[in-house]
C-alpha positions in Angstrom: -25.4 -20.5 -9.2 -28.8 -22.1 -8.4 -28.4 -24.9 -5.9 -28.6 -28.3 -7.4 -30.7 -31.1 -6.0 -29.4 -33.9 -3.9 -29.5 -36.5 -6.7 -27.5 -34.2 -8.9 -25.1 -33.6 -6.1 -23.6 -37.1 -6.3 -20.3 -37.5 -8.1 -17.9 -40.3 -9.0 -15.1 -37.9 -7.9 -15.0 -34.6 -6.3 -11.8 -32.5 -6.5 -11.3 -29.8 -3.9 -8.9 -27.1 -4.9 -8.8 -25.4 -8.3 -5.1 -24.9 -8.5 -2.9 -26.6 -11.1 -3.1 -30.0 -9.4 -6.9 -30.0 -9.0 -7.3 -28.8 -12.6 -5.1 -31.6 -13.8 -7.0 -34.3 -11.8 -10.4 -33.0 -13.0 -9.3 -32.9 -16.6 -8.1 -36.5 -16.7 -11.1 -37.7 -14.8 -13.5 -35.9 -17.1 -11.6 -37.5 -20.0 -12.1 -40.9 -18.5 -15.9 -40.5 -18.3 -16.1 -39.9 -14.6 -18.8 -37.6 -13.3 -16.5 -35.0 -11.8 -17.0 -31.8 -9.8 -14.1 -29.4 -9.2 -14.7 -27.1 -6.2 -12.7 -23.9 -5.7 -13.1 -21.4 -2.9 -12.2 -18.4 -5.0 -13.9 -16.8 -8.0 -10.9 -17.5 -10.2 -9.0 -20.8 -10.7 -5.3 -21.4 -10.8 -4.1 -20.8 -7.2 -0.5 -19.8 -7.5 -0.5 -20.3 -11.3 -2.7 -17.3 -11.8 -2.6 -13.9 -13.7 -4.6 -10.7 -13.5 -4.8 -7.2 -15.0 -4.7 -3.9 -13.2 -5.0 -0.6 -14.9 -4.2 -2.3 -18.2 -1.0 -3.9 -16.8 -0.8 -7.7 -16.8 0.8 -9.4 -13.8 1.4 -13.0 -12.7 0.1 -13.5 -9.2 2.3 -16.5 -8.3 4.9 -18.3 -10.4 6.7 -16.0 -12.9 7.5 -18.7 -15.4 7.1 -22.5 -15.9 9.6 -25.4 -16.3 8.6 -28.5 -18.2 10.6 -31.1 -16.2 9.4 -33.8 -18.6 5.8 -33.3 -17.2 4.0 -30.2 -18.5 4.4 -30.7 -22.2 3.6 -34.4 -22.1 0.5 -33.6 -20.1 -0.6 -31.0 -22.7 0.1 -33.5 -25.5 -1.9 -36.3 -23.8 -4.9 -34.0 -23.2 -4.6 -32.5 -26.7 -4.2 -29.0 -25.4 -2.5 -26.4 -27.6 -0.6 -23.7 -25.6 1.3 -20.9 -27.3 4.6 -20.5 -25.3 7.9 -18.6 -25.6 11.2 -19.1 -23.9 11.7 -17.2 -20.7 15.5 -16.5 -20.6 17.0 -15.6 -17.2 19.5 -12.9 -16.3 21.7 -13.0 -13.2 23.1 -9.9 -11.6 25.3 -8.8 -8.7 25.6 -5.1 -8.0 26.6 -3.6 -11.4 27.4 -6.8 -13.3 24.6 -8.7 -15.2 24.8 -11.8 -17.3 22.2 -13.5 -19.5 21.8 -17.3 -19.3 20.8 -19.0 -22.5 22.9 -22.2 -22.8 24.9 -24.5 -20.5 28.1 -22.8 -21.8 26.9 -19.7 -19.9 28.1 -21.4 -16.7 31.4 -19.8 -17.7 29.7 -16.4 -17.6 28.5 -17.3 -14.1 32.0 -18.3 -13.1 33.2 -14.9 -14.3 30.5 -13.1 -12.4 31.3 -14.7 -9.1 35.1 -14.4 -9.8 34.7 -10.6 -10.3 33.4 -10.2 -6.8 35.2 -13.0 -5.0 38.6 -13.3 -6.8 40.2 -14.9 -3.7 37.7 -17.8 -3.9 38.5 -19.0 -7.4 39.2 -22.6 -6.3 35.9 -22.7 -4.3 33.9 -21.3 -7.2 35.3 -23.9 -9.5 34.4 -26.6 -7.0 30.9 -25.4 -6.7 30.5 -25.2 -10.5 31.9 -28.7 -10.9 29.1 -29.9 -8.6 26.5 -27.8 -10.5 27.6 -29.4 -13.8 27.3 -32.9 -12.1 23.8 -32.0 -10.8 22.8 -30.8 -14.3 23.8 -34.2 -15.7 21.6 -35.8 -13.0 18.8 -33.5 -14.0 19.2 -34.5 -17.7 18.6 -38.1 -16.5 15.8 -37.3 -14.1 13.8 -35.3 -16.7 15.5 -36.7 -19.8 12.4 -38.5 -21.1 8.7 -37.7 -21.1 7.4 -38.7 -17.7 5.9 -42.2 -18.2 2.9 -41.3 -16.0 1.7 -39.3 -19.0 2.1 -42.1 -21.5 -0.1 -45.0 -22.5 2.5 -47.7 -22.3 0.2 -50.4 -23.6 -0.2 -48.5 -26.9 3.2 -46.7 -27.1 5.4 -49.7 -27.3 8.2 -47.7 -29.0 8.4 -45.4 -26.0 8.3 -48.3 -23.6 11.2 -50.3 -25.3 13.3 -47.6 -26.8 13.1 -44.9 -24.1 11.7 -46.0 -20.8 13.4 -49.4 -20.3 16.9 -48.1 -21.2 16.3 -45.1 -19.0 15.2 -46.9 -15.8 18.7 -48.1 -14.8 20.1 -44.6 -15.2 17.2 -43.2 -13.2 17.8 -45.7 -10.3 21.5 -44.8 -10.3 20.7 -41.1 -10.4 18.2 -41.3 -7.5 21.0 -42.7 -5.3 23.2 -39.7 -6.2 20.3 -37.3 -5.4 19.7 -38.9 -2.0 23.3 -38.3 -1.0 22.8 -34.6 -1.5 19.8 -34.3 0.8 21.5 -32.0 3.4 20.6 -28.3 3.5 22.3 -26.4 0.8 23.7 -23.8 3.2 25.5 -26.6 5.2 26.5 -28.4 2.0 28.2 -25.2 0.7 30.0 -24.6 3.9 32.0 -27.7 3.3 33.2 -26.2 0.0 33.0 -22.4 0.3 35.1 -20.6 2.9 33.8 -17.1 2.2 30.3 -16.8 3.9 29.3 -13.9 1.5 30.0 -16.1 -1.5 27.9 -18.9 0.2 25.1 -16.4 0.6 25.2 -15.1 -3.0 24.9 -18.6 -4.3 22.2 -19.9 -1.9 20.2 -17.0 -0.3 17.5 -17.0 -3.0 16.6 -20.6 -2.1 14.2 -21.5 0.7 15.8 -22.1 4.1 17.4 -25.6 4.3 16.5 -26.5 0.7 18.1 -29.9 -0.1 21.4 -29.3 -1.8 20.5 -31.3 -4.9 17.3 -29.3 -5.6 19.0 -26.0 -4.9 22.1 -26.6 -7.1 19.9 -27.7 -9.9 18.9 -24.1 -10.4 21.0 -23.7 -13.5 19.1 -26.5 -15.3 15.8 -24.7 -14.3 17.1 -21.4 -15.8 17.5 -23.1 -19.1 14.1 -24.8 -19.0 11.9 -21.8 -18.2 9.1 -21.0 -20.6 6.2 -18.6 -20.5 2.7 -19.0 -22.0 1.7 -16.1 -24.2 -0.9 -14.1 -22.3 0.5 -15.1 -18.9 1.0 -18.2 -16.8 -2.8 -18.4 -16.2 -3.2 -19.5 -19.8 -2.1 -23.0 -18.7 -5.0 -23.1 -16.1 -7.4 -21.6 -18.6 -6.7 -24.3 -21.0 -7.3 -27.0 -18.4 -10.5 -25.4 -17.3 -11.8 -25.4 -20.9 -10.8 -29.0 -21.4 -12.7 -30.0 -18.2 -15.9 -28.3 -19.4 -15.5 -29.6 -22.9 -15.4 -33.2 -21.6 -18.4 -32.8 -19.3 -16.8 -32.0 -16.0 -18.4 -29.5 -13.6 -16.7 -26.6 -11.9 -18.1 -24.7 -8.9 -16.3 -21.6 -7.7 -16.7 -19.3 -4.7 -17.5 -22.5 -2.7 -15.6 -23.3 0.5 -15.6 -26.8 1.9 -16.0 -26.6 5.7 -16.5 -30.3 6.6 -15.3 -33.6 5.2 -17.2 -36.7 6.5 -15.3 -39.8 5.0 -17.5 -42.2 7.0 -20.4 -41.3 4.7 -18.4 -39.9 1.8 -19.9 -36.5 2.2 -18.7 -32.8 1.9 -20.4 -29.7 3.2 -19.8 -26.2 2.0 -20.1 -22.8 3.7 -23.8 -22.7 2.7 -24.3 -26.2 4.2 -24.9 -27.7 0.8 -23.9 -31.3 0.7 -22.0 -33.3 -1.9 -21.7 -37.1 -2.1 -18.6 -38.7 -3.6 -17.2 -42.1 -4.3 -13.7 -40.7 -4.4 -12.3 -37.4 -3.2 -9.1 -35.7 -4.3 -8.0 -33.0 -1.9 -5.8 -30.6 -4.0 -6.0 -27.8 -1.5 -4.1 -27.1 1.8 -3.5 -30.4 3.6 -3.6 -28.8 7.1 -7.1 -27.5 6.3 -8.2 -31.1 5.4 -7.1 -32.5 8.7 -8.7 -29.6 10.6 -12.1 -30.1 9.1 -12.3 -33.9 8.7 -15.0 -35.5 10.9 -14.1 -39.1 11.9 -17.7 -40.1 12.8 -18.5 -43.5 11.2 -14.9 -44.2 10.3 -13.4 -47.6 11.3 -11.0 -47.8 14.2 -7.9 -48.7 12.2 -8.4 -45.8 9.8 -9.3 -43.5 12.7 -5.9 -44.2 14.4 -4.0 -43.6 11.2 -5.9 -40.4 10.6 -5.1 -39.1 14.1 -1.4 -39.9 13.6 -1.3 -38.2 10.3 -3.2 -35.2 11.6 -0.7 -34.7 14.4 2.2 -34.8 11.9 0.5 -32.4 9.5 -0.5 -29.8 12.1 2.7 -29.7 14.0 4.7 -28.9 10.8 4.6 -25.6 9.0 4.7 -24.3 5.5 7.8 -23.4 3.6 9.0 -19.8 3.2 6.6 -17.4 1.7 7.3 -14.3 -0.5 6.6 -10.6 -0.6 5.8 -9.3 -4.1 5.7 -5.7 -5.1 3.8 -4.9 -8.3 4.8 -1.7 -10.1 3.2 0.2 -13.0 5.9 2.3 -14.6 5.7 5.1 -17.1 8.8 4.0 -19.0 8.9 1.8 -22.2 9.9 -1.8 -22.1 13.0 -1.1 -24.1 14.6 0.8 -21.3 14.5 -2.3 -19.1 15.2 -4.8 -21.8 18.6 -3.2 -22.4 19.6 -4.0 -18.8 18.3 -7.6 -18.3 15.8 -10.2 -19.5 12.2 -10.4 -18.3 13.1 -13.0 -15.7 15.9 -11.6 -13.5 17.6 -12.7 -10.3 19.4 -9.7 -8.8 21.5 -9.2 -5.7 22.3 -5.5 -5.1 25.2 -6.2 -2.7 27.9 -8.8 -2.7 27.9 -8.8 1.1 25.0 -11.3 1.3 22.4 -11.6 4.0 24.6 -13.4 6.6 22.5 -13.9 9.7 20.0 -11.2 8.8 17.3 -13.7 7.7 18.2 -16.2 10.4 19.5 -15.3 13.9 18.6 -11.6 13.7 15.1 -12.3 12.5 14.7 -15.1 15.0 15.7 -12.6 17.8 13.0 -10.1 16.6 10.4 -12.8 16.5 11.2 -14.3 19.9 11.3 -10.9 21.6 8.6 -9.2 19.5 6.7 -7.9 22.6 9.8 -6.0 23.8 11.3 -5.0 20.5 10.7 -1.4 19.4 9.1 -0.7 16.1 12.3 1.2 15.0 14.4 -1.9 15.5 12.1 -3.8 13.0 12.3 -0.9 10.5 16.1 -0.8 10.8 16.2 -4.6 10.3 14.0 -4.2 7.2 16.3 -1.6 5.6 19.3 -4.0 6.1 17.2 -7.0 4.9 16.2 -5.3 1.6 19.8 -4.0 0.9 21.4 -7.4 1.2 18.7 -9.7 -0.3 18.3 -11.4 -3.6 15.3 -10.4 -5.7 13.4 -12.2 -8.4 12.3 -9.6 -10.9 9.7 -10.3 -13.6 8.7 -8.1 -16.4 5.8 -9.8 -18.3 5.9 -7.4 -21.2 9.5 -8.5 -22.1 8.1 -12.0 -22.6 4.9 -10.9 -24.3 4.6 -7.2 -25.3 0.8 -7.4 -25.5 0.7 -7.6 -21.7 1.4 -3.9 -21.0 0.1 -0.6 -22.3 2.1 0.9 -25.0 5.1 2.9 -23.8 4.8 1.5 -20.3 6.2 -1.4 -18.2 4.8 -3.6 -15.5 7.3 -5.1 -13.1 7.0 -7.6 -10.2 9.8 -7.6 -7.6 9.7 -10.5 -5.1 11.8 -11.6 -2.2 11.5 -14.4 0.4 9.6 -13.3 3.4 8.8 -14.7 6.9 5.1 -15.2 7.5 5.4 -15.0 11.3 6.9 -11.5 11.1 3.9 -10.2 9.1 1.5 -12.0 11.4 2.9 -10.5 14.5 3.0 -7.0 13.0 -0.6 -7.4 11.9 -1.6 -8.4 15.5 0.3 -5.4 16.8 -1.8 -3.1 14.5 0.8 -1.6 12.2 0.8 -3.9 9.2 -0.1 -1.2 6.6 2.7 1.0 7.9 5.2 -1.9 7.7 4.1 -2.9 4.2 4.5 0.7 2.9 7.9 0.9 4.5 8.9 -2.4 2.9 7.7 -1.2 -0.5 9.7 2.0 -0.1 12.8 0.1 0.8 12.6 -2.2 -2.2 12.0 0.7 -4.6 14.9 2.6 -3.1 17.3 -0.4 -3.3 16.3 -1.2 -6.9 16.3 2.4 -8.0 19.7 3.1 -6.5 21.2 0.0 -8.2 20.1 -1.8 -11.3 17.2 0.4 -12.6 18.0 4.0 -11.9 15.1 5.3 -14.0 12.6 3.5 -11.9 11.7 5.6 -8.9 10.5 8.8 -10.6 8.5 6.8 -13.2 6.2 4.7 -10.9 2.6 5.6 -11.6 1.0 2.8 -9.5 2.0 0.2 -7.0 0.6 -2.5 -4.7 1.9 -5.6 -3.0 1.0 -9.1 -1.9 2.4 -10.3 1.5 2.5 -13.9 3.0 -0.8 -13.0 4.7 -2.3 -12.2 1.3 -1.2 -15.6 0.0 -2.7 -17.4 3.0 -6.0 -15.5 2.6 -6.4 -15.8 -1.1 -4.8 -19.2 -1.9 -5.6 -20.8 1.5 -2.0 -21.9 1.9 -1.0 -22.3 5.5 1.7 -19.8 6.5 1.5 -18.4 3.0 3.8 -21.1 1.8 4.4 -21.3 -1.9 6.1 -24.8 -2.3 4.5 -26.8 0.5 6.3 -27.8 3.6 9.2 -26.2 5.4 12.6 -27.9 4.9 13.6 -27.0 8.5 11.7 -30.0 9.9 11.1 -33.6 9.0 8.6 -33.8 6.1 5.1 -35.1 7.0 4.8 -36.2 3.3 6.7 -38.1 0.7 9.8 -36.3 -0.5 11.8 -38.9 -2.4 11.2 -38.9 -6.2 11.2 -42.7 -6.4 8.2 -42.9 -4.1 6.2 -40.1 -5.7 3.4 -42.5 -6.7 2.7 -43.0 -2.9 2.5 -39.3 -2.3 -1.2 -39.2 -3.2 -2.3 -41.7 -0.7 -4.1 -40.8 2.6 -5.2 -43.1 5.5 -8.7 -43.1 3.9 -8.9 -45.4 0.9 -11.3 -43.2 -1.0 -9.5 -39.9 -0.3 -6.4 -38.9 -2.3 -4.2 -35.8 -1.9 -2.5 -33.8 -4.7 -0.7 -30.5 -5.2 2.2 -28.7 -3.5 1.3 -30.0 -0.1 1.3 -33.7 -1.2 4.9 -33.9 -2.1 7.9 -31.7 -1.0 9.5 -29.9 -2.7 6.6 -29.4 -5.1 6.6 -26.7 -7.7 4.2 -26.7 -10.7 5.5 -29.9 -12.4 5.2 -32.0 -9.2 1.7 -30.5 -8.5 0.7 -31.6 -12.0 2.3 -35.0 -11.5 0.5 -35.6 -8.2 -2.8 -34.4 -9.8 -2.4 -37.0 -12.5 -1.4 -39.8 -10.1 -4.5 -39.1 -7.9 -6.7 -39.2 -11.0 -5.2 -42.5 -12.0 -6.0 -43.9 -8.5 -9.6 -42.9 -8.9 -9.9 -44.5 -12.3 -8.6 -47.8 -11.0 -11.0 -50.3 -9.3 -9.9 -50.2 -5.7 -10.9 -53.0 -3.3 -12.1 -51.4 -0.1 -12.8 -53.4 3.1 -16.1 -51.6 3.9 -16.4 -53.5 7.2 -13.0 -52.2 8.3 -13.7 -48.7 7.0 -17.1 -48.3 8.5 -16.3 -50.2 11.7 -19.0 -52.8 11.3 
């Protein structure tokens, strides 16, 4: 793109990060008449809400399906975006037993599934499912109405008086219940479940130390999943088109390397400069605090920035994932007879135990003295006992795969530090190939016996791939680790504050702005940041500039 002149390089708002949060912010600001520039470091937009094709097979690079959570559909409606979607039903499986989840009554199927493998734990299973039902009721309240952030309350008086006001007391009561379930799900379940393997089977596909409420709301999410026809990237494509339609500007393959809030200026990798009145940072927050230049910033704000920077940089991203992409010479029908196109599968009822905790910690702490064979041995155990998220896009939309063939994505939670250490040691390619082989062996010897001999193409994304492509520190996919105190807002009742930074003209949005933050919360923070930019904010310039 030809470099634009300095006058044209001035914007009401610049949004950095073209993922779902940045796209949301830019769409709303464009609609409000702001002169907006969205800057993305990659050629394509979408971040972890992205899709691609390879040899005629369509794959989703990040999330495998979407959940509305009272946010996505109201956002689409408010922006007048039409998106063709289908339900994305979930299957659950342990060893040779698989169930489909379609309605809340299928909790009984889940009970039967757990009871088959843990008959001695019937009372504990019933206690857990009682809590799951209670959490589902809380979720019904939490997302029971269209999120008011996406409503014009001055015009929609019916929504205000008939829905929002009666809902608010229920919401406040429910938030109190949620906060009482803030302990890590593994610890929470230990107070209920005596069998450690049963505890693992219920909890091991969640991120380490996920708060119990959010973990045990998984059944509600299963019922809420939907899939845009053409792939999850269609959501981002629609927002991109809306931004351009309303006069917003988008600049890709542009990496911001310096932020100078004292003079409201950004610099990119080519040293091009961009002036802004407001900045929305919808990219990795660690990156923002690494490249921010405090020259010209007032002392009070400088102190707050330094404090925030320390908090951000000493924390780390949440768990990452390893995803294996398979191109298979076998028709969709063969796989559709076994499970739905969104499938959570555990090949062994034994569970991971300490495999993904103390055993992995030992390998990482003693990496210099650990033999390669020990890591390979651990990898074999890790893949046999894990829980996999398996996605087959063609079972959701048959147009996404060549006729008579199947594309499959197999994912499992993965530790960034392990991949990083192995990369430094110089045998990453060997490790990735071994990991791919292990996954294929496990899945072929269990749920999909036809798989192994029919693979005609394969490749994978590791936590390092995610960090490189998306720019997400530690390859994290939902923001901050739950194993430390959060450096950002993580209580739903304070989500409106999650977009604020120490600099009055800079706002943050996306998965790093609120934790836990999936697609709906990224959209919500994108919308909240845009609202802040459209409001007239009184800024004490003397304090800000230090005059």
